[in-house]
N, C-alpha and C positions, 0 to 999 in steps of 0.2 A: 367343104373343107375337111380334110382328115385331121382328127384330133388325136394326137399321140399321148396316151396316158401311161405314165411311168413313175416308178419309185424303186427303192432298193428291192431286190427280188422277193423277199418274204414280207417285207414291211408293206402294210396297207393293201394286201392282196384282196381282201373282201371289199374295201372301198373302191379299188380299181374296177372290180367286176360289177359292183353296184352302179357305178357311173356308166360303164359300158351298157348295162342293161337299161338304165334310165333314159339315156339319150334318144333311142328310137321311139319311146313312148311319149315324149314331150313334143307337142305339135310345133312349137316354135323352134326348138333346138334341132330337131331332126331335119328341118329344112336346110340347115347350114352346116351341120357337123355329122361326121361319121367317126365313131370311136375305133381306135386301133390299139390293141394291146400286144406287146411283143411276145407274151407267153402263149398267144394263139398261133404263133408261127412254129413250124417244126424246127428242130435243132439244125444249126447251120455253122459252117466254118467261116462265114462272113462276119465282119465287124457289125455291131448294131447300127452304127450310123450309116453304113453302106446299105443295109437292109431297109432302113427307113427311107433313104433317098430313092431306092429302087421300087418302093411300094407304089403301085399305080393309084392315081387319083380317080375318084368316082366320076 
């Protein structure tokens, strides 16, 4: 399952990145979740909700 991690753009940036980095290292969580951060995507003229719906599942 893709886990979308989001907050106000500058708020909690370090926490979002820490969570993204943590998930693959946890044996239980990595079996079920793949972290997705919008800031990892290139700039786009699409709405954020459209981008998230178009994001392929693992």
